[in-house]
N, CA, C and O atoms as CSV, one atom per row, in Angstrom:
chain,resi,resn,atom,element,x,y,z
A,1,UNK,N,N,125.268,77.469,93.771
A,1,UNK,CA,C,125.496,77.454,95.442
A,1,UNK,C,C,125.185,77.495,96.256
A,1,UNK,O,O,124.732,78.489,96.823
A,2,UNK,N,N,125.371,75.716,96.932
A,2,UNK,CA,C,124.255,76.483,98.466
A,2,UNK,C,C,124.061,76.957,99.346
A,2,UNK,O,O,123.039,76.493,99.853
A,3,UNK,N,N,124.615,77.922,100.067
A,3,UNK,CA,C,125.892,78.531,100.649
A,3,UNK,C,C,124.628,80.093,100.635
A,3,UNK,O,O,124.072,80.770,101.500
A,4,UNK,N,N,124.662,80.067,99.269
A,4,UNK,CA,C,124.154,81.659,98.970
A,4,UNK,C,C,122.972,82.260,98.413
A,4,UNK,O,O,122.707,83.408,98.055
A,5,UNK,N,N,121.921,80.476,98.447
A,5,UNK,CA,C,120.667,80.331,98.184
A,5,UNK,C,C,120.023,79.941,99.271
A,5,UNK,O,O,118.816,79.698,99.259
A,6,UNK,N,N,121.112,79.798,100.802
A,6,UNK,CA,C,120.301,79.460,102.487
A,6,UNK,C,C,120.409,81.139,102.880
A,6,UNK,O,O,119.783,81.816,103.696
A,7,UNK,N,N,121.481,81.473,101.926
A,7,UNK,CA,C,121.516,83.221,103.009
A,7,UNK,C,C,120.303,83.734,102.133
A,7,UNK,O,O,119.263,84.037,102.718
A,8,UNK,N,N,120.383,83.840,100.835
A,8,UNK,CA,C,119.489,84.123,99.787
A,8,UNK,C,C,117.181,84.250,100.591
A,8,UNK,O,O,116.177,84.894,100.897
A,9,UNK,N,N,117.958,82.916,100.416
A,9,UNK,CA,C,115.796,82.269,101.441
A,9,UNK,C,C,115.637,82.692,102.865
A,9,UNK,O,O,114.504,83.042,103.193
A,10,UNK,N,N,117.220,82.736,104.377
A,10,UNK,CA,C,117.032,83.492,104.812
A,10,UNK,C,C,117.095,84.778,104.686
A,10,UNK,O,O,116.104,85.158,105.309
A,11,UNK,N,N,117.607,85.661,104.293
A,11,UNK,CA,C,117.022,86.489,103.667
A,11,UNK,C,C,116.373,87.362,103.514
A,11,UNK,O,O,116.433,88.416,104.147
A,12,UNK,N,N,115.523,87.053,102.522
A,12,UNK,CA,C,114.188,87.400,101.843
A,12,UNK,C,C,113.428,86.613,102.850
A,12,UNK,O,O,112.321,86.839,102.360
A,13,UNK,N,N,113.195,85.949,103.761
A,13,UNK,CA,C,112.915,85.720,105.262
A,13,UNK,C,C,111.857,86.749,105.981
A,13,UNK,O,O,110.724,86.907,106.434
A,14,UNK,N,N,113.287,87.383,105.691
A,14,UNK,CA,C,113.518,87.897,107.253
A,14,UNK,C,C,111.731,89.647,106.431
A,14,UNK,O,O,110.730,90.278,106.772
A,15,UNK,N,N,112.743,89.374,105.252
A,15,UNK,CA,C,111.534,90.651,104.885
A,15,UNK,C,C,110.843,90.402,103.886
A,15,UNK,O,O,111.082,91.036,102.858
A,16,UNK,N,N,109.547,89.183,103.898
A,16,UNK,CA,C,108.293,88.621,103.133
A,16,UNK,C,C,108.403,88.226,103.962
A,16,UNK,O,O,109.453,88.016,104.568
A,17,UNK,N,N,106.666,87.850,104.447
A,17,UNK,CA,C,106.885,86.209,104.804
A,17,UNK,C,C,107.126,85.504,102.900
A,17,UNK,O,O,107.159,85.820,101.711
A,18,UNK,N,N,107.296,83.719,104.458
A,18,UNK,CA,C,106.988,82.896,103.759
A,18,UNK,C,C,106.485,82.171,102.658
A,18,UNK,O,O,106.993,81.190,102.114
A,19,UNK,N,N,105.213,82.879,102.330
A,19,UNK,CA,C,105.093,82.115,101.108
A,19,UNK,C,C,104.851,82.721,100.216
A,19,UNK,O,O,104.128,82.306,99.311
A,20,UNK,N,N,105.661,84.431,100.246
A,20,UNK,CA,C,105.824,84.795,98.967
A,20,UNK,C,C,107.592,84.529,98.682
A,20,UNK,O,O,107.950,84.698,97.516
A,21,UNK,N,N,108.364,84.240,99.412
A,21,UNK,CA,C,110.162,83.346,99.556
A,21,UNK,C,C,109.564,82.247,97.794
A,21,UNK,O,O,109.996,82.340,96.645
A,22,UNK,N,N,108.672,81.505,98.271
A,22,UNK,CA,C,108.446,80.196,97.843
A,22,UNK,C,C,107.627,80.959,96.783
A,22,UNK,O,O,107.823,80.189,95.843
A,23,UNK,N,N,106.801,81.991,96.245
A,23,UNK,CA,C,106.558,82.060,94.702
A,23,UNK,C,C,107.427,82.437,93.865
A,23,UNK,O,O,107.316,82.280,92.649
A,24,UNK,N,N,108.849,83.237,94.719
A,24,UNK,CA,C,109.415,84.225,93.727
A,24,UNK,C,C,111.199,82.642,93.553
A,24,UNK,O,O,111.925,82.163,94.424
A,25,UNK,N,N,111.161,82.495,92.525
A,25,UNK,CA,C,112.404,81.318,91.512
A,25,UNK,C,C,113.652,81.581,92.983
A,25,UNK,O,O,113.126,82.324,93.812
A,26,UNK,N,N,114.749,81.241,93.308
A,26,UNK,CA,C,115.712,81.797,94.171
A,26,UNK,C,C,116.509,82.190,92.751
A,26,UNK,O,O,117.172,83.226,92.745
A,27,UNK,N,N,116.470,81.707,92.050
A,27,UNK,CA,C,117.547,82.160,90.590
A,27,UNK,C,C,117.293,84.140,90.769
A,27,UNK,O,O,117.973,85.166,90.745
A,28,UNK,N,N,116.346,83.857,90.884
A,28,UNK,CA,C,115.648,85.260,90.459
A,28,UNK,C,C,115.531,86.660,91.051
A,28,UNK,O,O,115.404,87.758,90.510
A,29,UNK,N,N,115.626,86.222,92.541
A,29,UNK,CA,C,115.728,85.802,93.820
A,29,UNK,C,C,117.281,87.021,93.838
A,29,UNK,O,O,117.488,88.179,94.203
A,30,UNK,N,N,118.311,85.568,93.025
A,30,UNK,CA,C,119.755,86.547,94.052
A,30,UNK,C,C,120.066,87.495,92.503
A,30,UNK,O,O,120.819,88.467,92.551
A,31,UNK,N,N,119.594,87.198,91.573
A,31,UNK,CA,C,119.412,88.573,90.772
A,31,UNK,C,C,118.626,89.220,91.461
A,31,UNK,O,O,118.344,89.909,90.481
A,32,UNK,N,N,118.170,89.531,92.032
A,32,UNK,CA,C,117.968,90.978,92.210
A,32,UNK,C,C,118.100,91.785,92.947
A,32,UNK,O,O,117.912,92.998,93.037
A,33,UNK,N,N,118.894,90.021,94.196
A,33,UNK,CA,C,120.037,90.706,95.082
A,33,UNK,C,C,121.400,91.178,94.888
A,33,UNK,O,O,122.057,91.776,95.739
A,34,UNK,N,N,121.875,90.797,93.430
A,34,UNK,CA,C,123.070,90.871,93.285
A,34,UNK,C,C,122.810,91.985,92.695
A,34,UNK,O,O,123.725,92.670,92.238
């Protein structure tokens, strides 16, 4: 779901530096937040 991925990326960028977000697979990030 592109919309969910964009929301997750924006949410993570608010919580962590952009470099940290790039180092984490979106699929894994979604599972952690889910």
